[in-house]
C-alpha positions as CSV (number, residue, x, y, z in Angstrom):
1,M,0.0,0.0,0.0
2,S,1.2,3.4,-0.9
3,T,2.1,6.0,1.7
4,G,-0.7,8.4,0.6
5,G,-3.3,5.5,1.2
6,I,-2.0,4.9,4.7
7,L,-2.2,8.6,5.6
8,R,-5.8,8.9,4.4
9,R,-6.9,5.9,6.5
10,T,-5.1,7.3,9.6
11,V,-6.9,10.7,9.2
12,A,-10.3,9.0,8.7
13,A,-9.7,6.9,11.8
14,I,-8.9,9.9,13.9
15,V,-11.9,11.8,12.6
16,G,-14.3,8.9,13.4
17,A,-12.9,8.5,16.9
18,A,-13.4,12.2,17.5
19,A,-17.0,12.1,16.2
20,T,-17.8,9.1,18.4
21,L,-16.3,10.8,21.5
22,L,-18.3,14.0,20.7
23,L,-21.6,12.0,20.4
24,L,-21.0,10.2,23.6
25,S,-20.3,13.5,25.5
26,G,-23.5,15.1,24.0
27,C,-25.6,12.2,25.3
28,A,-24.1,12.5,28.7
29,L,-24.7,16.3,28.7
30,F,-28.3,15.9,27.6
31,A,-28.9,13.1,30.1
32,Q,-28.3,15.4,33.2
33,K,-31.2,16.5,35.3
34,P,-32.0,20.2,35.4
35,H,-30.9,22.1,38.5
36,P,-33.7,22.6,41.0
37,T,-35.4,26.1,41.1
38,P,-34.7,27.7,44.5
39,A,-37.8,28.0,46.7
40,H,-39.3,31.5,47.2
41,T,-38.2,33.0,50.5
42,R,-40.5,35.8,52.2
43,T,-38.6,38.9,53.1
44,T,-40.1,41.8,55.0
45,S,-39.7,45.3,53.8
46,P,-41.9,47.2,56.3
47,T,-43.9,50.2,54.8
48,P,-43.2,53.2,56.9
49,A,-46.1,53.7,59.3
50,P,-47.7,57.1,60.2
51,T,-46.0,58.8,63.2
52,G,-47.0,57.3,66.5
53,T,-48.0,53.9,65.0
54,P,-46.1,50.8,66.2
55,V,-44.0,49.2,63.4
56,R,-43.3,45.5,63.2
57,S,-39.5,44.9,62.6
58,G,-40.2,41.4,61.1
59,I,-42.5,38.3,61.2
60,G,-42.9,37.2,64.8
61,S,-41.5,40.3,66.5
62,S,-43.3,42.3,69.1
63,P,-44.8,45.7,68.4
64,A,-42.6,48.7,69.2
65,P,-43.8,50.3,72.5
66,A,-46.2,53.2,72.1
67,P,-44.6,56.6,72.7
68,V,-45.3,58.2,76.1
69,I,-47.2,61.4,75.6
70,A,-46.8,64.0,78.3
71,P,-50.0,65.0,80.0
72,T,-51.0,68.6,79.8
73,L,-53.4,70.9,81.6
74,T,-54.2,74.3,80.0
75,P,-54.2,77.0,82.7
76,V,-57.0,79.6,83.1
77,P,-56.2,82.6,81.0
78,S,-54.1,85.3,82.9
79,G,-56.2,88.1,84.3
80,T,-59.4,86.0,84.8
81,V,-61.1,87.0,88.1
82,V,-62.3,83.7,89.7
83,A,-63.6,85.1,93.0
84,E,-64.3,88.4,94.6
85,G,-66.0,89.8,97.7
86,D,-66.2,92.2,100.6
87,V,-65.4,91.2,104.2
88,A,-66.8,92.9,107.4
89,S,-66.4,91.3,110.8
90,P,-69.6,90.8,112.8
91,K,-68.8,93.8,115.1
92,G,-67.8,96.0,112.2
93,S,-64.2,96.4,113.4
94,I,-62.5,94.9,110.3
95,H,-63.3,95.7,106.7
96,Y,-61.5,94.8,103.4
97,H,-62.1,93.7,99.8
98,Y,-60.6,90.6,98.3
99,R,-60.1,89.4,94.6
100,V,-58.6,86.2,93.3
101,V,-57.1,86.6,89.7
102,S,-55.4,83.9,87.6
103,N,-51.8,84.3,86.7
104,G,-52.0,82.1,83.7
105,D,-49.8,79.4,85.0
106,N,-52.1,77.5,87.4
107,T,-51.5,79.9,90.2
108,Y,-53.8,82.7,91.5
109,D,-52.9,86.1,92.9
110,T,-55.1,86.9,95.9
111,Q,-55.4,90.6,96.2
112,Y,-56.5,92.5,99.3
113,S,-57.5,96.2,99.3
114,G,-59.3,98.7,101.5
115,F,-58.2,97.0,104.7
116,T,-59.1,98.9,108.0
117,S,-59.1,97.4,111.5
118,T,-59.7,98.8,114.9
119,V,-58.9,95.7,116.8
120,P,-55.6,96.0,118.9
121,V,-53.9,92.9,117.4
122,P,-52.5,91.9,113.9
123,V,-55.1,90.3,111.6
124,S,-54.5,87.5,109.1
125,V,-56.6,85.7,106.5
126,T,-56.6,82.2,105.1
127,F,-58.7,80.0,102.8
128,L,-60.1,76.8,104.4
129,E,-61.9,73.8,102.9
130,T,-64.4,73.6,105.8
131,A,-65.7,76.8,107.3
132,P,-65.2,77.4,111.1
133,R,-67.5,79.6,113.2
134,V,-66.6,83.0,114.6
135,G,-64.9,82.5,118.0
136,D,-63.4,79.1,117.1
137,G,-59.7,78.6,117.5
138,L,-57.8,77.7,114.2
139,T,-55.9,74.5,114.2
140,D,-55.1,74.6,110.5
141,H,-53.8,77.8,108.7
142,G,-55.2,76.5,105.3
143,V,-54.2,77.9,101.9
144,G,-52.8,81.3,101.2
145,D,-52.2,82.2,104.8
146,F,-51.4,86.0,104.9
147,Q,-51.2,88.7,107.5
148,L,-53.1,91.9,106.5
149,G,-51.7,94.0,109.3
150,G,-52.4,95.5,112.7
151,P,-54.8,98.4,113.7
152,T,-55.1,101.1,111.1
153,T,-55.6,104.9,111.3
154,G,-56.7,105.0,107.6
155,T,-56.9,102.5,104.7
156,A,-53.9,100.2,104.5
157,A,-52.0,99.9,101.2
158,A,-53.2,97.1,98.9
159,S,-51.4,93.7,99.3
160,S,-51.4,90.3,97.8
161,T,-50.2,86.7,98.0
162,V,-50.2,83.7,95.6
163,I,-52.0,80.4,95.9
164,G,-51.5,77.4,93.7
165,G,-53.7,74.8,92.0
166,K,-57.4,75.1,91.4
167,P,-58.8,76.8,94.5
168,S,-62.5,76.2,94.1
169,Y,-62.6,73.4,96.7
170,L,-61.8,76.1,99.4
171,A,-65.2,77.0,100.9
172,A,-64.4,79.9,103.1
173,L,-62.1,83.0,103.6
174,V,-61.4,83.2,107.3
175,T,-60.1,86.3,109.1
176,Y,-58.4,85.6,112.4
177,S,-56.2,87.1,115.1
178,S,-52.5,86.9,114.8
179,A,-51.9,88.1,118.3
180,P,-48.5,86.6,119.5
181,S,-50.0,85.6,122.9
182,F,-53.1,86.0,125.2
183,D,-51.1,88.5,127.3
184,G,-53.0,91.8,127.5
185,V,-55.7,91.0,125.0
186,P,-59.3,89.8,125.4
187,V,-59.9,86.1,125.0
188,E,-61.9,86.7,121.8
189,L,-58.9,88.4,120.3
190,G,-56.3,85.7,121.4
191,P,-54.0,83.9,119.0
192,N,-55.8,82.1,116.2
193,K,-59.3,83.2,117.2
194,V,-61.7,83.4,114.2
195,L,-62.9,87.0,113.8
196,A,-64.9,86.7,110.5
197,V,-66.0,83.9,108.1
198,N,-67.0,84.6,104.5
199,S,-68.2,81.9,102.0
200,V,-66.3,82.1,98.7
201,H,-68.2,81.8,95.4
202,W,-65.8,80.6,92.8
203,S,-66.1,80.8,89.0
204,V,-63.0,78.9,87.8
205,P,-63.3,77.8,84.2
206,V,-62.8,74.1,83.4
207,R,-59.2,73.7,82.2
208,A,-58.5,71.7,79.0
209,S,-56.4,68.6,79.2
210,N,-55.2,65.8,76.8
211,V,-56.0,63.2,79.5
212,H,-59.6,61.9,79.2
213,P,-60.3,58.9,81.4
214,V,-63.2,56.7,80.3
215,D,-64.4,53.8,82.4
216,G,-64.1,50.5,80.7
217,G,-65.6,48.5,83.5
218,A,-64.1,46.3,86.2
219,T,-61.2,44.0,85.2
220,P,-58.6,41.9,87.0
221,G,-56.2,44.5,88.5
222,A,-58.8,47.2,88.5
223,N,-61.9,45.9,90.2
224,G,-62.6,49.0,92.4
225,T,-65.5,51.5,92.1
226,V,-66.0,54.9,90.5
227,T,-67.0,57.1,93.4
228,A,-67.7,60.4,91.7
229,T,-68.1,61.8,88.2
230,T,-67.6,65.2,86.6
231,A,-70.4,67.3,85.2
232,S,-69.7,65.8,81.8
233,G,-70.1,62.2,83.3
234,A,-66.3,61.4,83.1
235,P,-64.9,59.5,86.1
236,R,-63.7,61.9,88.8
237,T,-62.5,59.6,91.6
238,Y,-61.9,55.8,92.0
239,L,-61.8,53.7,95.1
240,V,-59.0,51.1,95.0
241,D,-60.0,47.5,95.6
242,S,-57.8,44.7,97.0
243,G,-55.7,43.2,94.1
244,D,-55.7,46.4,92.1
245,A,-52.5,47.5,90.4
246,P,-51.5,50.9,88.9
247,A,-51.1,49.4,85.4
248,G,-54.5,47.7,85.6
249,I,-56.3,50.9,86.7
250,A,-54.6,52.9,84.0
251,A,-55.7,50.3,81.4
252,R,-59.3,50.3,82.7
253,F,-59.6,54.0,82.2
254,G,-57.8,54.1,78.9
255,I,-54.9,56.3,80.1
256,Q,-51.1,56.0,80.3
257,L,-49.6,54.8,83.5
258,T,-47.7,58.1,83.6
259,D,-51.1,59.9,83.4
260,L,-52.3,58.0,86.5
261,Y,-49.2,59.0,88.3
262,W,-49.6,62.7,87.2
263,L,-53.2,62.7,88.4
264,N,-52.1,61.3,91.8
265,P,-48.7,62.8,92.6
266,D,-48.8,61.6,96.2
267,L,-49.0,57.9,95.6
268,P,-46.6,55.9,97.8
269,S,-43.4,54.7,96.1
270,G,-41.3,51.5,96.4
271,P,-37.7,51.1,95.3
272,D,-38.5,51.1,91.6
273,Q,-42.3,51.8,91.3
274,K,-45.4,53.4,92.7
275,Y,-48.2,51.3,94.2
276,V,-51.8,51.7,95.3
277,L,-53.4,50.6,98.6
278,A,-56.9,49.1,99.0
279,G,-59.3,51.7,100.3
280,T,-57.4,54.6,98.8
281,Q,-59.4,57.1,96.7
282,L,-57.6,58.0,93.4
283,N,-58.1,61.3,91.4
284,L,-59.1,60.8,87.8
285,D,-60.0,64.4,86.9
286,P,-57.2,66.6,85.5
287,D,-59.2,69.8,86.3
288,S,-59.0,68.8,90.0
289,L,-55.2,69.2,90.1
């Protein structure tokens, strides 16, 4: 056989082998199973919520705590006259005029004018929740205790003092003796003897607040009784029952725990919290502060 024939056969053999190998590879490639498609995974992309709305950070998470809103109480406008009257002692020895005016910051300026006195001892005034009788001896000097002065030869200069909080629970303006002792003075003019009692007629406007308790009914942790309501029917006072807790009481009336503490600043305190005692009466009316 010639050299050319041998060369042609060798090339043909190589080409055939290559074709066979390529065919086998293709079969193997096409016989493979397709890769599995990854399962869909839920991801959370929270939509921003309106201000003040709790936002979930992901599936199964707890809501973000609600923001604490500071309680507010709008004062009576400055300059508002809430009480006014004239005082004359039964024997006519003491006269003066009083006027109570709002300072616009939940305090009130109590103004005294036209004071005259012929009694031989200094005279003072005070507001009391319960009215005494002329001739009684004071054991409590009340709210806004203030000395008007001693005997006058004419009309004394006007004077004033400040009282805080809503004063309309104070029933009487009491004029009494500020004599330092009983020495040298009649018994009826001795220290703390009541010389005049005047009922006070208040006209204090209701103050606006963002705290509005509504009674949701007795629940575990708040099983006490509403003992008084406001003119609008809102709960005013609440009698604590055994087993009550501050958080339960706040929840019953739909207010924040901080609101309950604000309404009752004198609650007893433990190492890390305040607590309530059975039989205690709580305030629920912002306007009573």
